C-alpha beads as a LAMMPS data file, in Angstrom:
LAMMPS data file: protein, C-alpha beads

483 atoms
482 bonds

1 atom types
1 bond types

-500.0 500.0 xlo xhi
-500.0 500.0 ylo yhi
-500.0 500.0 zlo zhi

Masses

1 110.0

Atoms # bond

1 1 1 75.686 321.883 282.332
2 1 1 75.641 324.536 279.592
3 1 1 75.900 327.217 282.271
4 1 1 78.906 325.513 283.821
5 1 1 80.624 325.237 280.407
6 1 1 79.871 328.879 279.674
7 1 1 81.266 329.895 283.069
8 1 1 84.394 327.739 282.578
9 1 1 84.958 329.194 279.091
10 1 1 84.638 332.761 280.412
11 1 1 87.144 332.021 283.167
12 1 1 89.595 330.624 280.586
13 1 1 89.259 333.726 278.422
14 1 1 89.957 335.998 281.402
15 1 1 93.045 333.979 282.296
16 1 1 94.298 334.315 278.707
17 1 1 93.782 338.078 278.784
18 1 1 95.872 338.182 281.998
19 1 1 98.643 336.041 280.328
20 1 1 98.008 333.251 282.823
21 1 1 98.389 330.608 280.138
22 1 1 99.087 327.643 282.396
23 1 1 95.800 328.087 284.305
24 1 1 93.960 328.895 281.074
25 1 1 95.250 325.685 279.451
26 1 1 93.949 323.673 282.404
27 1 1 90.476 325.254 282.019
28 1 1 90.427 324.451 278.321
29 1 1 91.562 320.866 279.039
30 1 1 88.566 320.376 281.359
31 1 1 86.232 321.844 278.719
32 1 1 87.654 319.534 276.066
33 1 1 87.398 316.416 278.231
34 1 1 83.826 317.264 279.193
35 1 1 82.553 318.131 275.721
36 1 1 85.031 316.431 273.362
37 1 1 84.857 319.658 271.361
38 1 1 87.924 320.140 269.181
39 1 1 87.573 323.904 269.602
40 1 1 88.626 323.670 273.256
41 1 1 91.541 321.376 272.378
42 1 1 92.806 323.944 269.906
43 1 1 92.444 326.732 272.495
44 1 1 94.474 324.621 274.954
45 1 1 97.181 324.104 272.306
46 1 1 97.361 327.878 271.723
47 1 1 97.937 328.366 275.452
48 1 1 100.875 325.936 275.331
49 1 1 102.331 327.914 272.430
50 1 1 101.876 331.278 274.178
51 1 1 103.509 329.924 277.321
52 1 1 106.417 328.550 275.248
53 1 1 106.960 331.992 273.751
54 1 1 107.119 333.509 277.210
55 1 1 109.875 331.061 278.226
56 1 1 111.768 331.764 275.009
57 1 1 111.780 335.518 275.736
58 1 1 113.704 334.672 278.876
59 1 1 116.097 332.473 276.818
60 1 1 114.681 329.327 278.494
61 1 1 114.661 327.430 275.230
62 1 1 114.515 323.915 276.708
63 1 1 111.259 324.700 278.509
64 1 1 109.985 326.506 275.407
65 1 1 110.646 323.510 273.194
66 1 1 108.948 321.097 275.639
67 1 1 105.820 323.270 275.675
68 1 1 105.943 323.610 271.871
69 1 1 105.961 319.831 271.573
70 1 1 102.802 319.735 273.697
71 1 1 101.309 322.388 271.447
72 1 1 102.197 320.333 268.372
73 1 1 100.630 317.216 269.883
74 1 1 97.408 318.948 270.844
75 1 1 97.139 321.221 267.807
76 1 1 93.957 320.535 265.864
77 1 1 94.663 322.876 262.919
78 1 1 95.739 321.697 259.498
79 1 1 99.255 323.167 259.829
80 1 1 101.676 323.561 262.687
81 1 1 103.346 326.892 263.414
82 1 1 107.013 326.286 262.727
83 1 1 108.427 329.732 263.095
84 1 1 109.558 329.937 266.699
85 1 1 110.365 326.287 267.270
86 1 1 112.991 326.161 264.528
87 1 1 115.003 328.919 266.177
88 1 1 114.562 327.473 269.625
89 1 1 115.832 324.086 268.468
90 1 1 118.783 325.670 266.730
91 1 1 119.558 327.629 269.909
92 1 1 119.657 324.327 271.768
93 1 1 121.944 322.824 269.103
94 1 1 119.277 320.369 267.961
95 1 1 119.801 320.876 264.236
96 1 1 118.342 317.482 263.325
97 1 1 114.852 318.262 264.671
98 1 1 114.974 321.816 263.338
99 1 1 115.776 320.514 259.863
100 1 1 113.097 317.853 260.163
101 1 1 110.539 320.592 260.853
102 1 1 111.664 322.622 257.870
103 1 1 111.441 319.584 255.617
104 1 1 107.764 319.330 256.442
105 1 1 107.101 322.795 255.018
106 1 1 106.139 323.502 251.414
107 1 1 107.735 326.224 249.310
108 1 1 104.833 328.555 250.142
109 1 1 105.095 327.831 253.871
110 1 1 108.830 328.522 253.883
111 1 1 108.480 331.742 251.908
112 1 1 105.687 333.012 254.156
113 1 1 107.307 332.239 257.485
114 1 1 107.756 335.042 259.941
115 1 1 110.112 337.586 258.226
116 1 1 112.364 337.788 261.271
117 1 1 112.693 334.006 261.319
118 1 1 113.479 333.787 257.605
119 1 1 116.051 336.564 257.921
120 1 1 117.703 334.858 260.850
121 1 1 117.767 331.526 259.027
122 1 1 119.429 333.280 256.090
123 1 1 122.064 334.762 258.372
124 1 1 122.760 331.382 260.012
125 1 1 123.133 329.830 256.560
126 1 1 125.489 332.523 255.247
127 1 1 127.717 332.389 258.313
128 1 1 127.995 328.600 258.087
129 1 1 126.345 328.086 261.476
130 1 1 123.871 325.628 259.939
131 1 1 123.393 324.138 256.481
132 1 1 119.734 324.261 255.477
133 1 1 120.039 323.487 251.748
134 1 1 119.009 319.838 252.010
135 1 1 115.882 320.485 254.086
136 1 1 114.289 323.332 252.155
137 1 1 112.097 323.038 249.045
138 1 1 114.360 323.817 246.107
139 1 1 111.595 325.775 244.368
140 1 1 111.265 328.230 247.284
141 1 1 112.251 331.871 246.939
142 1 1 114.455 331.478 249.989
143 1 1 116.714 328.999 248.155
144 1 1 116.820 331.186 245.041
145 1 1 117.775 334.267 247.038
146 1 1 120.303 332.241 249.029
147 1 1 122.215 331.475 245.816
148 1 1 122.352 335.218 245.072
149 1 1 123.596 336.064 248.568
150 1 1 126.278 333.372 248.461
151 1 1 127.462 334.633 245.088
152 1 1 127.806 338.081 246.587
153 1 1 129.844 336.680 249.466
154 1 1 132.223 335.003 247.005
155 1 1 132.726 338.392 245.294
156 1 1 132.962 340.326 248.597
157 1 1 136.619 341.328 248.317
158 1 1 135.275 343.410 245.424
159 1 1 132.526 345.426 247.157
160 1 1 131.264 346.943 243.923
161 1 1 130.795 343.554 242.274
162 1 1 129.081 342.145 245.401
163 1 1 126.700 345.141 245.571
164 1 1 125.762 344.672 241.918
165 1 1 124.921 340.996 242.516
166 1 1 122.436 341.725 245.356
167 1 1 120.871 344.848 243.897
168 1 1 117.771 343.034 242.611
169 1 1 116.861 341.362 245.910
170 1 1 113.358 342.551 246.881
171 1 1 112.433 344.032 250.307
172 1 1 110.521 340.791 251.013
173 1 1 113.677 338.683 250.594
174 1 1 115.196 336.919 253.549
175 1 1 118.496 338.457 252.471
176 1 1 117.335 342.024 251.929
177 1 1 119.163 343.346 255.024
178 1 1 122.227 341.439 253.845
179 1 1 121.979 343.298 250.530
180 1 1 121.744 346.628 252.370
181 1 1 124.793 345.699 254.421
182 1 1 126.778 344.910 251.258
183 1 1 125.609 348.182 249.674
184 1 1 126.641 350.026 252.864
185 1 1 123.110 351.322 253.453
186 1 1 121.617 351.893 256.937
187 1 1 120.111 348.835 258.694
188 1 1 117.176 348.680 261.106
189 1 1 118.436 348.583 264.704
190 1 1 116.730 345.249 265.327
191 1 1 118.132 343.595 262.204
192 1 1 120.096 340.401 262.993
193 1 1 122.615 341.553 260.382
194 1 1 123.486 344.660 262.394
195 1 1 125.554 342.490 264.778
196 1 1 127.349 340.905 261.796
197 1 1 128.715 344.129 260.383
198 1 1 132.168 343.655 262.034
199 1 1 132.388 340.143 260.556
200 1 1 131.520 341.224 257.041
201 1 1 133.901 344.177 257.223
202 1 1 136.784 341.801 258.004
203 1 1 136.088 339.402 255.126
204 1 1 137.633 341.431 252.263
205 1 1 140.894 342.146 254.139
206 1 1 144.110 340.350 253.359
207 1 1 147.407 339.582 255.025
208 1 1 148.511 341.554 258.058
209 1 1 145.453 343.834 257.922
210 1 1 143.205 340.754 258.115
211 1 1 145.045 339.284 261.134
212 1 1 145.046 342.654 262.914
213 1 1 141.280 343.115 262.304
214 1 1 140.551 339.658 263.683
215 1 1 141.927 340.674 267.077
216 1 1 139.020 343.120 267.457
217 1 1 136.365 340.347 267.083
218 1 1 135.097 338.002 269.758
219 1 1 135.459 334.237 269.493
220 1 1 132.037 333.637 267.907
221 1 1 132.621 336.367 265.340
222 1 1 136.016 334.915 264.443
223 1 1 134.459 331.471 264.042
224 1 1 131.977 332.965 261.573
225 1 1 134.902 334.475 259.617
226 1 1 136.732 331.132 259.591
227 1 1 133.664 329.479 258.074
228 1 1 133.086 332.207 255.479
229 1 1 136.759 332.385 254.463
230 1 1 137.003 328.583 254.519
231 1 1 140.234 328.714 256.509
232 1 1 142.080 325.517 257.384
233 1 1 142.303 324.263 260.962
234 1 1 145.964 325.283 261.108
235 1 1 145.170 328.803 259.923
236 1 1 142.467 329.126 262.562
237 1 1 144.845 327.907 265.260
238 1 1 147.439 330.501 264.266
239 1 1 144.918 333.369 264.364
240 1 1 143.501 332.246 267.708
241 1 1 146.994 332.029 269.179
242 1 1 147.812 335.476 267.845
243 1 1 144.563 337.004 269.155
244 1 1 145.096 335.534 272.629
245 1 1 148.532 337.041 273.000
246 1 1 148.367 340.132 270.790
247 1 1 148.706 342.558 273.729
248 1 1 151.888 340.880 274.958
249 1 1 153.454 339.747 271.698
250 1 1 156.956 340.915 270.929
251 1 1 158.329 341.590 267.449
252 1 1 160.532 338.485 267.802
253 1 1 157.528 336.296 268.642
254 1 1 155.571 337.671 265.707
255 1 1 158.501 337.000 263.424
256 1 1 158.908 333.432 264.682
257 1 1 155.167 332.695 264.352
258 1 1 154.901 333.814 260.783
259 1 1 158.094 331.969 259.839
260 1 1 156.525 328.876 261.399
261 1 1 153.192 329.322 259.652
262 1 1 154.544 330.634 256.343
263 1 1 152.729 327.899 254.394
264 1 1 149.407 329.319 255.551
265 1 1 149.630 332.494 253.484
266 1 1 151.083 333.749 250.240
267 1 1 154.802 334.395 249.728
268 1 1 154.278 338.148 249.472
269 1 1 152.115 338.363 252.636
270 1 1 154.493 336.231 254.714
271 1 1 157.533 338.184 253.499
272 1 1 155.882 341.534 254.183
273 1 1 154.798 340.502 257.689
274 1 1 158.222 339.071 258.597
275 1 1 160.084 342.033 257.096
276 1 1 157.910 344.396 259.130
277 1 1 158.994 342.644 262.349
278 1 1 162.620 341.906 261.469
279 1 1 164.979 342.715 264.330
280 1 1 168.583 343.687 263.700
281 1 1 169.511 340.147 264.642
282 1 1 171.994 338.014 262.647
283 1 1 170.446 334.618 263.436
284 1 1 166.970 335.660 262.343
285 1 1 168.398 337.280 259.238
286 1 1 169.835 333.895 258.302
287 1 1 166.428 332.286 258.908
288 1 1 164.716 334.978 256.897
289 1 1 167.118 334.590 253.931
290 1 1 166.702 330.802 254.038
291 1 1 162.905 331.050 254.060
292 1 1 162.838 333.660 251.292
293 1 1 165.779 332.809 248.972
294 1 1 163.991 334.470 246.049
295 1 1 164.845 337.938 247.422
296 1 1 167.259 340.061 245.410
297 1 1 170.421 341.661 246.859
298 1 1 168.665 345.043 246.661
299 1 1 165.627 343.810 248.568
300 1 1 167.742 342.260 251.309
301 1 1 169.750 345.497 251.705
302 1 1 166.500 347.469 251.818
303 1 1 165.003 345.279 254.537
304 1 1 168.198 345.393 256.587
305 1 1 168.231 349.194 256.325
306 1 1 164.597 349.404 257.518
307 1 1 165.396 347.051 260.436
308 1 1 168.285 349.324 261.461
309 1 1 166.002 352.361 261.275
310 1 1 163.500 350.663 263.575
311 1 1 166.378 350.202 266.029
312 1 1 167.434 353.875 265.566
313 1 1 170.753 352.670 264.113
314 1 1 170.937 355.276 261.324
315 1 1 174.625 354.723 260.669
316 1 1 173.953 351.058 259.926
317 1 1 170.862 351.982 257.899
318 1 1 172.937 354.385 255.753
319 1 1 175.447 351.648 254.946
320 1 1 172.694 349.192 253.933
321 1 1 171.006 351.858 251.759
322 1 1 174.337 352.474 250.011
323 1 1 174.624 348.694 249.435
324 1 1 171.135 348.854 247.919
325 1 1 172.268 351.637 245.603
326 1 1 175.288 349.564 244.529
327 1 1 172.862 346.757 243.602
328 1 1 170.684 349.154 241.638
329 1 1 173.616 350.613 239.731
330 1 1 174.157 347.208 238.148
331 1 1 170.756 347.420 236.457
332 1 1 169.801 350.077 233.886
333 1 1 166.826 352.362 234.471
334 1 1 167.085 352.614 238.273
335 1 1 167.960 356.324 238.471
336 1 1 164.655 357.411 240.039
337 1 1 164.844 354.731 242.741
338 1 1 168.442 355.714 243.572
339 1 1 167.436 359.380 243.819
340 1 1 164.650 358.550 246.239
341 1 1 167.014 356.525 248.443
342 1 1 169.538 359.373 248.565
343 1 1 166.798 361.802 249.608
344 1 1 165.701 359.351 252.278
345 1 1 169.279 359.130 253.625
346 1 1 169.409 362.949 253.749
347 1 1 166.597 362.797 256.319
348 1 1 168.990 361.084 258.807
349 1 1 170.999 364.302 259.038
350 1 1 170.343 367.785 260.419
351 1 1 169.488 370.398 257.736
352 1 1 173.044 371.771 257.514
353 1 1 174.326 368.315 256.500
354 1 1 171.614 367.344 254.004
355 1 1 172.856 369.354 250.996
356 1 1 175.426 366.782 249.879
357 1 1 172.884 363.962 249.731
358 1 1 170.272 366.094 247.962
359 1 1 172.822 367.227 245.401
360 1 1 173.751 363.612 244.731
361 1 1 170.082 362.722 244.252
362 1 1 169.769 365.399 241.554
363 1 1 172.459 363.650 239.543
364 1 1 169.962 360.834 239.122
365 1 1 166.776 362.931 239.002
366 1 1 167.805 366.449 237.980
367 1 1 164.236 367.590 237.179
368 1 1 162.921 367.267 240.743
369 1 1 161.871 370.834 241.500
370 1 1 161.089 370.168 245.163
371 1 1 164.597 368.909 245.865
372 1 1 166.117 371.821 243.909
373 1 1 164.117 374.296 245.990
374 1 1 165.069 372.560 249.207
375 1 1 168.731 372.569 248.245
376 1 1 168.578 376.229 247.300
377 1 1 167.024 377.000 250.697
378 1 1 169.711 375.039 252.529
379 1 1 172.573 376.690 250.679
380 1 1 171.055 380.167 250.589
381 1 1 172.303 382.298 247.734
382 1 1 175.825 380.923 247.909
383 1 1 176.900 379.409 244.602
384 1 1 179.163 376.368 244.824
385 1 1 181.614 377.797 242.308
386 1 1 182.720 381.372 241.690
387 1 1 181.917 382.607 238.240
388 1 1 184.425 385.356 237.532
389 1 1 183.599 385.886 233.880
390 1 1 184.245 388.824 231.664
391 1 1 181.474 390.956 230.263
392 1 1 181.575 389.342 226.826
393 1 1 181.197 385.691 228.060
394 1 1 177.525 385.908 227.120
395 1 1 178.570 386.510 223.537
396 1 1 180.614 383.304 223.605
397 1 1 177.625 381.218 224.682
398 1 1 175.337 383.007 222.242
399 1 1 177.668 381.824 219.484
400 1 1 177.442 378.224 220.778
401 1 1 173.649 378.498 221.008
402 1 1 173.246 379.966 217.537
403 1 1 170.905 377.167 216.400
404 1 1 168.320 377.920 219.140
405 1 1 165.606 380.543 219.157
406 1 1 165.452 383.221 221.871
407 1 1 162.807 381.355 223.979
408 1 1 164.921 378.217 224.182
409 1 1 168.020 380.243 225.005
410 1 1 166.173 381.983 227.813
411 1 1 164.974 378.626 229.110
412 1 1 168.521 377.211 229.131
413 1 1 169.988 380.276 230.885
414 1 1 167.262 380.053 233.547
415 1 1 167.848 376.372 234.091
416 1 1 171.598 376.936 234.209
417 1 1 171.171 379.413 237.035
418 1 1 169.137 376.843 239.004
419 1 1 171.790 374.130 238.466
420 1 1 174.498 376.379 239.804
421 1 1 173.032 375.684 243.229
422 1 1 173.268 371.940 242.623
423 1 1 176.507 370.892 240.918
424 1 1 180.019 371.362 242.179
425 1 1 182.806 371.324 239.543
426 1 1 183.731 367.760 240.615
427 1 1 180.144 366.534 240.217
428 1 1 179.822 368.227 236.872
429 1 1 183.064 366.684 235.649
430 1 1 181.763 363.248 236.689
431 1 1 178.476 363.876 234.882
432 1 1 180.343 364.346 231.550
433 1 1 182.870 361.563 232.058
434 1 1 181.531 359.792 228.941
435 1 1 182.611 362.818 226.882
436 1 1 185.978 363.356 228.570
437 1 1 187.852 361.728 231.479
438 1 1 186.665 363.450 234.643
439 1 1 190.218 364.123 235.894
440 1 1 191.064 366.001 232.706
441 1 1 187.792 367.881 232.873
442 1 1 188.384 368.856 236.504
443 1 1 191.764 370.245 235.576
444 1 1 190.230 372.198 232.681
445 1 1 187.560 373.599 235.019
446 1 1 190.243 374.784 237.434
447 1 1 191.937 376.675 234.617
448 1 1 188.801 377.984 232.882
449 1 1 185.942 379.110 235.179
450 1 1 183.817 379.870 232.109
451 1 1 183.940 376.187 231.195
452 1 1 181.813 375.437 234.266
453 1 1 179.041 377.673 233.036
454 1 1 179.145 376.071 229.586
455 1 1 178.862 372.581 231.041
456 1 1 175.920 373.779 233.109
457 1 1 174.232 374.863 229.833
458 1 1 174.718 371.361 228.448
459 1 1 173.249 369.885 231.650
460 1 1 170.382 372.390 231.414
461 1 1 169.632 371.217 227.840
462 1 1 169.485 367.642 229.125
463 1 1 167.125 368.620 231.955
464 1 1 164.871 370.516 229.537
465 1 1 164.828 367.556 227.131
466 1 1 166.440 369.633 224.346
467 1 1 169.057 368.344 221.911
468 1 1 172.637 369.106 222.891
469 1 1 173.331 372.551 221.429
470 1 1 177.079 371.835 221.307
471 1 1 179.546 369.137 222.318
472 1 1 182.001 369.237 225.227
473 1 1 184.848 369.391 222.729
474 1 1 183.234 372.350 220.910
475 1 1 182.896 374.089 224.261
476 1 1 186.569 373.502 225.097
477 1 1 187.709 374.815 221.724
478 1 1 185.490 377.917 221.978
479 1 1 186.704 378.727 225.516
480 1 1 190.361 378.334 224.485
481 1 1 189.811 380.558 221.418
482 1 1 188.087 383.119 223.667
483 1 1 191.106 383.245 225.926

Bonds

1 1 1 2
2 1 2 3
3 1 3 4
4 1 4 5
5 1 5 6
6 1 6 7
7 1 7 8
8 1 8 9
9 1 9 10
10 1 10 11
11 1 11 12
12 1 12 13
13 1 13 14
14 1 14 15
15 1 15 16
16 1 16 17
17 1 17 18
18 1 18 19
19 1 19 20
20 1 20 21
21 1 21 22
22 1 22 23
23 1 23 24
24 1 24 25
25 1 25 26
26 1 26 27
27 1 27 28
28 1 28 29
29 1 29 30
30 1 30 31
31 1 31 32
32 1 32 33
33 1 33 34
34 1 34 35
35 1 35 36
36 1 36 37
37 1 37 38
38 1 38 39
39 1 39 40
40 1 40 41
41 1 41 42
42 1 42 43
43 1 43 44
44 1 44 45
45 1 45 46
46 1 46 47
47 1 47 48
48 1 48 49
49 1 49 50
50 1 50 51
51 1 51 52
52 1 52 53
53 1 53 54
54 1 54 55
55 1 55 56
56 1 56 57
57 1 57 58
58 1 58 59
59 1 59 60
60 1 60 61
61 1 61 62
62 1 62 63
63 1 63 64
64 1 64 65
65 1 65 66
66 1 66 67
67 1 67 68
68 1 68 69
69 1 69 70
70 1 70 71
71 1 71 72
72 1 72 73
73 1 73 74
74 1 74 75
75 1 75 76
76 1 76 77
77 1 77 78
78 1 78 79
79 1 79 80
80 1 80 81
81 1 81 82
82 1 82 83
83 1 83 84
84 1 84 85
85 1 85 86
86 1 86 87
87 1 87 88
88 1 88 89
89 1 89 90
90 1 90 91
91 1 91 92
92 1 92 93
93 1 93 94
94 1 94 95
95 1 95 96
96 1 96 97
97 1 97 98
98 1 98 99
99 1 99 100
100 1 100 101
101 1 101 102
102 1 102 103
103 1 103 104
104 1 104 105
105 1 105 106
106 1 106 107
107 1 107 108
108 1 108 109
109 1 109 110
110 1 110 111
111 1 111 112
112 1 112 113
113 1 113 114
114 1 114 115
115 1 115 116
116 1 116 117
117 1 117 118
118 1 118 119
119 1 119 120
120 1 120 121
121 1 121 122
122 1 122 123
123 1 123 124
124 1 124 125
125 1 125 126
126 1 126 127
127 1 127 128
128 1 128 129
129 1 129 130
130 1 130 131
131 1 131 132
132 1 132 133
133 1 133 134
134 1 134 135
135 1 135 136
136 1 136 137
137 1 137 138
138 1 138 139
139 1 139 140
140 1 140 141
141 1 141 142
142 1 142 143
143 1 143 144
144 1 144 145
145 1 145 146
146 1 146 147
147 1 147 148
148 1 148 149
149 1 149 150
150 1 150 151
151 1 151 152
152 1 152 153
153 1 153 154
154 1 154 155
155 1 155 156
156 1 156 157
157 1 157 158
158 1 158 159
159 1 159 160
160 1 160 161
161 1 161 162
162 1 162 163
163 1 163 164
164 1 164 165
165 1 165 166
166 1 166 167
167 1 167 168
168 1 168 169
169 1 169 170
170 1 170 171
171 1 171 172
172 1 172 173
173 1 173 174
174 1 174 175
175 1 175 176
176 1 176 177
177 1 177 178
178 1 178 179
179 1 179 180
180 1 180 181
181 1 181 182
182 1 182 183
183 1 183 184
184 1 184 185
185 1 185 186
186 1 186 187
187 1 187 188
188 1 188 189
189 1 189 190
190 1 190 191
191 1 191 192
192 1 192 193
193 1 193 194
194 1 194 195
195 1 195 196
196 1 196 197
197 1 197 198
198 1 198 199
199 1 199 200
200 1 200 201
201 1 201 202
202 1 202 203
203 1 203 204
204 1 204 205
205 1 205 206
206 1 206 207
207 1 207 208
208 1 208 209
209 1 209 210
210 1 210 211
211 1 211 212
212 1 212 213
213 1 213 214
214 1 214 215
215 1 215 216
216 1 216 217
217 1 217 218
218 1 218 219
219 1 219 220
220 1 220 221
221 1 221 222
222 1 222 223
223 1 223 224
224 1 224 225
225 1 225 226
226 1 226 227
227 1 227 228
228 1 228 229
229 1 229 230
230 1 230 231
231 1 231 232
232 1 232 233
233 1 233 234
234 1 234 235
235 1 235 236
236 1 236 237
237 1 237 238
238 1 238 239
239 1 239 240
240 1 240 241
241 1 241 242
242 1 242 243
243 1 243 244
244 1 244 245
245 1 245 246
246 1 246 247
247 1 247 248
248 1 248 249
249 1 249 250
250 1 250 251
251 1 251 252
252 1 252 253
253 1 253 254
254 1 254 255
255 1 255 256
256 1 256 257
257 1 257 258
258 1 258 259
259 1 259 260
260 1 260 261
261 1 261 262
262 1 262 263
263 1 263 264
264 1 264 265
265 1 265 266
266 1 266 267
267 1 267 268
268 1 268 269
269 1 269 270
270 1 270 271
271 1 271 272
272 1 272 273
273 1 273 274
274 1 274 275
275 1 275 276
276 1 276 277
277 1 277 278
278 1 278 279
279 1 279 280
280 1 280 281
281 1 281 282
282 1 282 283
283 1 283 284
284 1 284 285
285 1 285 286
286 1 286 287
287 1 287 288
288 1 288 289
289 1 289 290
290 1 290 291
291 1 291 292
292 1 292 293
293 1 293 294
294 1 294 295
295 1 295 296
296 1 296 297
297 1 297 298
298 1 298 299
299 1 299 300
300 1 300 301
301 1 301 302
302 1 302 303
303 1 303 304
304 1 304 305
305 1 305 306
306 1 306 307
307 1 307 308
308 1 308 309
309 1 309 310
310 1 310 311
311 1 311 312
312 1 312 313
313 1 313 314
314 1 314 315
315 1 315 316
316 1 316 317
317 1 317 318
318 1 318 319
319 1 319 320
320 1 320 321
321 1 321 322
322 1 322 323
323 1 323 324
324 1 324 325
325 1 325 326
326 1 326 327
327 1 327 328
328 1 328 329
329 1 329 330
330 1 330 331
331 1 331 332
332 1 332 333
333 1 333 334
334 1 334 335
335 1 335 336
336 1 336 337
337 1 337 338
338 1 338 339
339 1 339 340
340 1 340 341
341 1 341 342
342 1 342 343
343 1 343 344
344 1 344 345
345 1 345 346
346 1 346 347
347 1 347 348
348 1 348 349
349 1 349 350
350 1 350 351
351 1 351 352
352 1 352 353
353 1 353 354
354 1 354 355
355 1 355 356
356 1 356 357
357 1 357 358
358 1 358 359
359 1 359 360
360 1 360 361
361 1 361 362
362 1 362 363
363 1 363 364
364 1 364 365
365 1 365 366
366 1 366 367
367 1 367 368
368 1 368 369
369 1 369 370
370 1 370 371
371 1 371 372
372 1 372 373
373 1 373 374
374 1 374 375
375 1 375 376
376 1 376 377
377 1 377 378
378 1 378 379
379 1 379 380
380 1 380 381
381 1 381 382
382 1 382 383
383 1 383 384
384 1 384 385
385 1 385 386
386 1 386 387
387 1 387 388
388 1 388 389
389 1 389 390
390 1 390 391
391 1 391 392
392 1 392 393
393 1 393 394
394 1 394 395
395 1 395 396
396 1 396 397
397 1 397 398
398 1 398 399
399 1 399 400
400 1 400 401
401 1 401 402
402 1 402 403
403 1 403 404
404 1 404 405
405 1 405 406
406 1 406 407
407 1 407 408
408 1 408 409
409 1 409 410
410 1 410 411
411 1 411 412
412 1 412 413
413 1 413 414
414 1 414 415
415 1 415 416
416 1 416 417
417 1 417 418
418 1 418 419
419 1 419 420
420 1 420 421
421 1 421 422
422 1 422 423
423 1 423 424
424 1 424 425
425 1 425 426
426 1 426 427
427 1 427 428
428 1 428 429
429 1 429 430
430 1 430 431
431 1 431 432
432 1 432 433
433 1 433 434
434 1 434 435
435 1 435 436
436 1 436 437
437 1 437 438
438 1 438 439
439 1 439 440
440 1 440 441
441 1 441 442
442 1 442 443
443 1 443 444
444 1 444 445
445 1 445 446
446 1 446 447
447 1 447 448
448 1 448 449
449 1 449 450
450 1 450 451
451 1 451 452
452 1 452 453
453 1 453 454
454 1 454 455
455 1 455 456
456 1 456 457
457 1 457 458
458 1 458 459
459 1 459 460
460 1 460 461
461 1 461 462
462 1 462 463
463 1 463 464
464 1 464 465
465 1 465 466
466 1 466 467
467 1 467 468
468 1 468 469
469 1 469 470
470 1 470 471
471 1 471 472
472 1 472 473
473 1 473 474
474 1 474 475
475 1 475 476
476 1 476 477
477 1 477 478
478 1 478 479
479 1 479 480
480 1 480 481
481 1 481 482
482 1 482 483
């Protein structure tokens, strides 16, 4: 009998070495029944476990779980290996049994599970795939690190804050790879978090950028984002609908969808998305204005102008931009915005027709050097007004500038020469209308060419942020005396 047992045991060991676990388990069963030796029962249980792992590698989790249950029943050791079975059960959707297994583990058992398993459990918890809080020992390191990781997720729109939260997680932590992901450090190729990078990159985005990024994810990845962002069912439905038809969606459909789902996002995000898809369509403009009554007259004109531009209707766009300028003129302190709009309108025209718009923009923003240079280039060296002055005109202006030192005089003369390329007599008369009615000033300019140069000096002082060296009336008196 001892020889037969020894022979049977040797056969079983050879079968194990050849990964023939089913036959090896049968040999160990015979040895156990013949000798009632718990050692053979444990060897048989280990064969069941090894065979279960082979099935799991082929994603045959049902067979793997059935064999694991046999292993658990026959196991003679003090503790049962939980590692693989938990994942297999979760893969089968049997969360109840998986949680029941985890509940049986102590804090030490949980913390010393297979690192890959613990990391995967952490990932499942963070993505909302399964909630393990109630079945894990609250004094385990896993639970402590989970709180840190979840706090980082809450802060994730602020990447710097999230990275600071996870910086103290140790390399042994179940969430160490998560911390590396947040800190934008390289991940091992086999890390379960590597596949989650697209999901975590989408989380901080907002508004239209968020919806657009969601179209690049697959359904499972989007579901993970829904859970992490805690989106409502209606929000998820909208995104799914958008992702399904994104390749065929028209601007009108996009507009209608966001108008329909406006309550799902903020006012600013909904308005920006709708405005970006607004067609030059009267009916939808009425809907847009009804949905966003808070918009100012300027903002409505601006959006209409942009819609015309998208339709290549630049004539209509110009009219809406001019309406926007009319709205801005009713509010003080809008000069810079008006100047920018005028420069934008200039871009609708060929270079030879841009000078008028650029010159108008300099009435509101006379210090813009780039526009001055562009205007000078467009007009060449042709001055808009002929300065036929006598040789002693410089003496006249020197008298008016008596209170200034030579450096400031030189600065004003230099600026005056630049402004000659910008202002026509009519524009200059309009610029000083508060000092003298523009019609009277235009008539005076027609009679006295030197008056134009003097007004340019006053405008130069304004551009250089210097006090007015003389008044318009003083200039008129001096020019008349000179004549």
